[in-house]
DRENPAVEX-963563 format. One line per field, with one value per residue: x, y, z of N, C-alpha, C, O in turn; residue in one letter; residue number from 1. Coordinates in steps of 0.2 Angstrom, whole numbers. Layout:
# residues N
n_xx	[X,...] .
n_yy	[Y,...] .
n_zz	[Z,...] .
ca_xx	[X,...] .
ca_yy	[Y,...] .
ca_zz	[Z,...] .
c_xx	[X,...] .
c_yy	[Y,...] .
c_zz	[Z,...] .
o_xx	[X,...] .
o_yy	[Y,...] .
o_zz	[Z,...] .
resn	[A,...] .
resi	[NUM,...] .
END
This chain:
# residues 86
n_xx	[3,9,18,11,10,19,21,24,14,6,15,7,-4,-4,3,-13,-19,-11,-15,-30,-32,-26,-35,-45,-41,-35,-52,-54,-47,-37,-20,-9,-6,-5,6,14,12,10,23,25,21,29,41,35,33,44,55,45,47,61,63,54,61,72,66,64,76,81,72,75,90,85,81,91,101,93,94,107,107,100,110,116,113,111,122,129,118,122,135,132,129,138,147,140,138,151] .
n_yy	[-6,6,6,6,24,33,26,36,46,41,28,25,22,12,1,0,-4,-16,-24,-25,-32,-44,-48,-48,-60,-72,-77,-79,-91,-90,-93,-96,-86,-76,-76,-70,-58,-52,-54,-42,-34,-33,-26,-16,-7,-8,6,14,6,8,22,22,16,24,36,33,30,43,49,43,50,59,59,53,68,76,69,69,83,86,80,87,102,99,93,107,114,105,109,124,123,119,130,141,134,135] .
n_zz	[-1,5,-4,-19,-15,-17,-32,-48,-57,-70,-69,-59,-66,-76,-66,-60,-75,-75,-64,-67,-76,-76,-65,-71,-79,-68,-67,-81,-74,-79,-73,-82,-89,-77,-71,-75,-79,-65,-65,-71,-65,-53,-57,-62,-49,-41,-46,-35,-23,-21,-17,-7,1,-1,9,20,26,24,36,43,44,47,64,70,67,76,90,90,92,102,112,114,118,130,136,137,140,154,156,158,168,179,178,182,196,199] .
ca_xx	[-2,15,22,6,6,23,21,20,5,10,19,1,-8,-1,-3,-20,-22,-11,-20,-38,-30,-22,-42,-50,-37,-41,-57,-55,-41,-28,-15,-3,-3,-7,11,19,6,14,31,26,19,33,44,34,34,54,55,41,51,64,59,50,69,78,62,62,85,81,66,85,96,82,80,101,103,84,94,113,106,96,113,123,110,111,128,127,116,126,142,132,123,144,151,136,139,159] .
ca_yy	[2,13,9,14,30,34,28,43,46,37,19,21,19,6,-5,0,-8,-26,-26,-27,-37,-50,-51,-50,-67,-77,-75,-85,-96,-91,-94,-96,-78,-72,-74,-64,-50,-51,-54,-35,-30,-35,-22,-9,-6,-4,11,13,4,12,29,23,15,33,38,30,32,51,48,40,56,67,56,55,74,77,66,74,89,86,79,92,106,96,95,113,115,104,112,129,122,118,136,142,128,137] .
ca_zz	[1,4,-11,-23,-15,-21,-38,-50,-58,-78,-64,-53,-74,-80,-61,-59,-81,-75,-59,-71,-84,-67,-58,-78,-81,-63,-66,-83,-76,-85,-70,-80,-90,-72,-68,-81,-78,-57,-64,-74,-56,-48,-63,-61,-40,-39,-42,-29,-18,-21,-16,1,6,2,12,29,25,25,41,51,44,54,68,69,69,80,92,91,89,107,113,113,120,138,136,133,147,158,159,162,177,181,178,187,203,204] .
c_xx	[6,18,17,6,14,25,20,12,4,10,9,-5,-6,0,-7,-23,-21,-14,-27,-38,-28,-30,-46,-46,-42,-44,-57,-51,-37,-24,-11,-2,-6,2,18,15,11,21,31,24,25,40,44,33,39,53,52,45,55,65,56,56,72,72,63,72,84,76,72,88,92,85,87,101,100,89,104,113,106,102,117,117,110,118,132,125,118,133,138,133,131,147,146,136,148,159] .
c_yy	[8,12,13,20,34,33,33,40,40,28,18,18,15,1,-4,-5,-17,-26,-29,-32,-43,-51,-52,-59,-73,-76,-81,-90,-98,-89,-95,-90,-74,-72,-70,-59,-49,-50,-46,-32,-29,-28,-15,-5,-6,1,16,11,5,20,29,19,22,40,38,30,40,52,47,44,60,64,55,61,78,77,67,80,91,82,84,100,103,95,103,116,113,107,122,127,124,126,140,145,135,145] .
c_zz	[2,-3,-18,-21,-18,-27,-43,-54,-67,-75,-63,-62,-74,-74,-61,-69,-79,-69,-64,-75,-79,-67,-67,-79,-76,-65,-74,-79,-80,-82,-74,-85,-81,-71,-70,-79,-69,-58,-65,-71,-54,-51,-59,-53,-39,-41,-36,-24,-16,-16,-8,4,8,9,17,29,28,34,43,47,49,60,71,73,72,88,95,95,100,110,118,117,130,138,139,142,155,161,158,165,181,184,185,196,207,205] .
o_xx	[6,20,18,2,13,30,14,8,0,7,6,-8,-9,-3,-9,-27,-25,-19,-28,-43,-31,-31,-48,-50,-47,-43,-59,-51,-34,-21,-7,4,-8,4,23,18,15,25,36,26,26,44,48,33,40,47,55,46,56,70,56,56,73,74,64,74,87,78,75,89,95,90,88,101,103,89,106,116,109,99,121,121,108,120,137,128,118,136,142,139,131,149,147,135,150,164] .
o_yy	[13,16,18,23,39,36,35,35,35,23,13,13,12,-4,-9,-9,-22,-30,-35,-35,-48,-56,-57,-64,-76,-70,-87,-95,-103,-84,-97,-89,-69,-66,-67,-54,-44,-46,-42,-26,-23,-27,-11,1,-2,3,20,15,6,21,34,18,25,45,43,31,42,57,53,40,64,66,59,61,83,82,64,82,95,77,85,103,107,96,103,119,116,107,126,128,129,127,141,150,137,148] .
o_zz	[-1,-7,-20,-25,-21,-29,-44,-54,-66,-77,-65,-62,-69,-75,-65,-68,-79,-70,-64,-77,-80,-69,-69,-79,-77,-68,-73,-82,-83,-84,-70,-87,-81,-69,-68,-78,-68,-55,-62,-73,-54,-46,-57,-53,-34,-38,-33,-20,-10,-12,-4,10,13,11,19,35,34,37,45,43,53,63,76,79,73,92,100,99,104,114,123,119,135,143,144,147,160,167,159,167,185,190,191,200,212,208] .
resn	[M,Q,V,R,G,L,L,K,R,D,E,L,D,R,Y,N,A,L,M,E,V,G,S,Y,L,E,S,Q,T,R,Y,D,L,V,A,I,V,Q,A,E,V,D,L,L,I,Q,P,G,I,E,R,L,K,E,K,G,R,E,R,D,R,M,T,Q,Q,Y,L,E,E,K,R,R,A,E,W,E,A,Q,M,L,A,L,E,D,D,E] .
resi	[1,2,3,4,5,6,7,8,9,10,11,12,13,14,15,16,17,18,19,20,21,22,23,24,25,26,27,28,29,30,31,32,33,34,35,36,37,38,39,40,41,42,43,44,45,46,47,48,49,50,51,52,53,54,55,56,57,58,59,60,61,62,63,64,65,66,67,68,69,70,71,72,73,74,75,76,77,78,79,80,81,82,83,84,85,86] .
END
């Protein structure tokens, strides 16, 4: 579901068309051809999968940056508190 949301318009249109074809073939019990359609869908969604992975990596980078900034702020607060105590 997440991958479909990251497909570009033309990719999504092709995906939907392939799903329709696959559904029709299943209704006709043409499972030999359904496998071919599924293989095409698998190839089609690869760019969406890569976009999803990149979003995850970006989120990880942002989390890491936030944690580093938080640690730095806590350290600075501790240093200021030590200076005030002296």
